[in-house]
C-alpha positions, -999 to +999 in steps of 0.1 A: -012-230-015+014-202-020+011-197-057-017-192-082-030-219-105-033-206-140-062-230-149-082-221-119-074-184-124-084-187-161-118-202-153-124-174-128-114-146-151-134-161-179-166-157-158-155-123-143-147-108-177-178-124-193-158-141-220-170-171-240-135-185-238-103-174-220-067-187-217-041-174-193-011-170-217+013-159-190+013-158-152+043-145-134+050-133-098+068-100-094+100-108-075+106-072-065+077-063-043+078-073-007+048-060+012+024-083-007+024-107-036+019-092-071+010-114-100+010-104-136-015-123-159-017-119-196-049-134-211-065-139-245-100-150-253-132-145-272-161-123-261-193-120-281-175-136-311-146-112-310-110-120-300-095-099-272-064-097-250-059-082-216-031-076-191-041-078-154-023-074-121-035-094-091-026-083-056-029-107-027-013-110+007+014-134+014+001-167+030+016-155+062-001-121+059+009-086+048+043-071+057+026-037+062-001-032+089-027-020+063-056-040+050-056-050+013-091-035+008-078-001+018-051-003-008-077-013-034-100+017-023-070+040-027-065+029-063-102+031-070-105+066-056-075+079-075-086+064-108-108+094-119-082+120-107-051+135-123-029+112-102-018+085-127-025+050-113-035+016-127-073+012-131-087-008-102-113-034-115-126-053-085-120-066-050-128-102-040-132-119-006-142-154-016-113-178-012-130-206-031-126-186-064-089-190-069-077-205-036-065-173-021-084-143-006-088-115-003-074-102-035-080-075-060-075-070-097-063-040-116-052-033-152-015-036-159+000-003-171+024-007-201+059+003-193+087-007-169+095-002-132+130-016-136+158+003-118+184-018-137+171-006-171+168+030-159+204+031-146+219+014-176+249+033-192+240+060-216+206+068-201+217+098-180+195+124-198+165+100-196+170+097-159+171+134-155+138+138-174+122+110-154+134+126-122+119+159-131+086+143-142+085+123-109+087+156-090+058+170-111+038+139-104+044+142-067+032+178-068-001+164-084-004+140-055+001+167-029-023+192-044-050+167-051-084+176-036-085+145-014-119+153+001-135+155-033-118+122-042-134+105-012-101+096+005-113+110+038-140+084+038-115+057+047-084+074+058-078+091+092-080+129+088-055+148+110-072+173+132-040+192+141-007+197+124+009+173+149-015+146+139+000+145+104+028+125+120+014+112+153-016+093+138+007+073+115+033+069+142+008+055+166-005+031+140+029+016+133+039+015+169+007-005+178+015-030+151+051-033+163+042-039+199+014-063+190+041-085+173+059-087+206+094-085+191+127-087+210+131-055+231+153-030+213+164+002+232+173+017+198+137+015+187+124+031+219+149+059+214+135+066+179+099+065+190+107+089+218+126+113+195+098+113+170+072+122+196+093+149+211+102+165+178+069+162+159+063+191+135+038+217+148+035+236+116+025+219+083+017+239+052-012+217+042-027+183+048-022+163+017-025+128+003+008+111+011+018+084-013+038+068+014+064+048-005+081+070-031+112+059-049+128+042-078+110+009-085+077+022-073+066+040-105+061+029-141+079+047-168+078+046-205+104+065-225+112+095-204+078+098-188+064+086-155+031+070-166+018+055-133+025+056-096+024+022-078+028+009-042+000+028-024-003+004+005+012+030+029-009+060+016-025+083+042-034+119+048-006+139+063+024+160+057+037+161+020+073+163+032+070+127+043+069+117+006+101+137+000+118+119+029+107+086+013+119+097-021+153+107-009+156+077+014+150+054-016+175+073-039+153+094-061+180+120-062+201+096-082+178+105-111+181+142-107+199+163-080+176+170-051+177+208-056+165+204-092+138+180-081+126+205-055+126+233-080+105+212-105+081+202-077+075+238-065+072+250-101+045+224-107+025+238-077+038+216-049+039+230-014+071+248-003+099+224+006+109+223+042+142+205+048+138+203+085+105+184+082+121+161+055+149+153+081+122+145+107+104+122+083+136+104+073+138+092+109+101+084+108+107+062+078+135+044+096+111+037+125+084+027+101+106+002+083+118-013+116+082-017+128+073-037+096+105-057+091+121-065+125+093-088+138+094-109+106+125-129+112+113-142+146+085-161+128+108-178+102+113-215+105+101-249+095+067-244+111+064-207+104+072-182+077+088-199+047+090-171+022+126-158+018+112-123+012+105-121+049+141-131+057+155-105+034+134-079+052+139-091+087+177-097+086+188-066+068+164-037+068+158-031+106+195-029+115+203-005+086+174+017+097+184+016+133+219+029+123+206+055+099+180+067+124+204+071+153+229+089+131+202+113+119+191+123+154+227+128+165+240+096+181 
């Protein structure tokens, strides 16, 4: 089973939401996300004699597994930990491990935040000023992420805590390299060159250890009007160097919203740590290596008896080669 059955899901949600009656009015899979499947369910029903409606998001791994080497429960725990903080995220409701409930497991459920993540709508003609305001607000939201008291939020209970400045990069690099080698991909000298460069050039001075969102960019936040109302895609979150998020933001084109210098200014004005362009350059190479580690092994498993989801082909055939080229150019080849 690769999809979700609305009848089975409706019966489950009726019990979980303690409703007398419940109907799944709409069930759609998000076609944009790649690391996991995201399903949007709109429901209506009756509880204690009163009618109600709700909008829920269900996150579940692909039948073949997750693209990123991070467990789904950790993603759920990140959302749950951030819920009471000033970092705007969807409200995490519950985590399930019983496959018999809806035919897939594990999965978790969170509330759907009203708004849009559409890049197409954001970059429609005539929205230039809206984009500028959203770009500025995104920078301010990023400052909130990086100045969050992550210890008080409990994130150190399930995320590795860097003991040295170098560990801000090396812990995550080791994690992705292990996942890459475990997949036994075709040997690629380019990848080895990037790993070597990242280890030899690791930053030895980091202004602070912060919560790192991990996947910043257009399409990974919800906006309404000219405001960023929620940050999404936390599967790569970790504790580390805040400049990694700026590398991610620029890698994914956030400076098309607002020029980078103006984004940096808004970020620092909102209390974010001082921008370090050299560390941003380092982490742009790190992101190239990270994307190669997650995407390159995918295509080898595609076939009649293996991976069937075209999402995996999109990742495996395009992303790693683009990242190899970008990474090599950045380090001077």
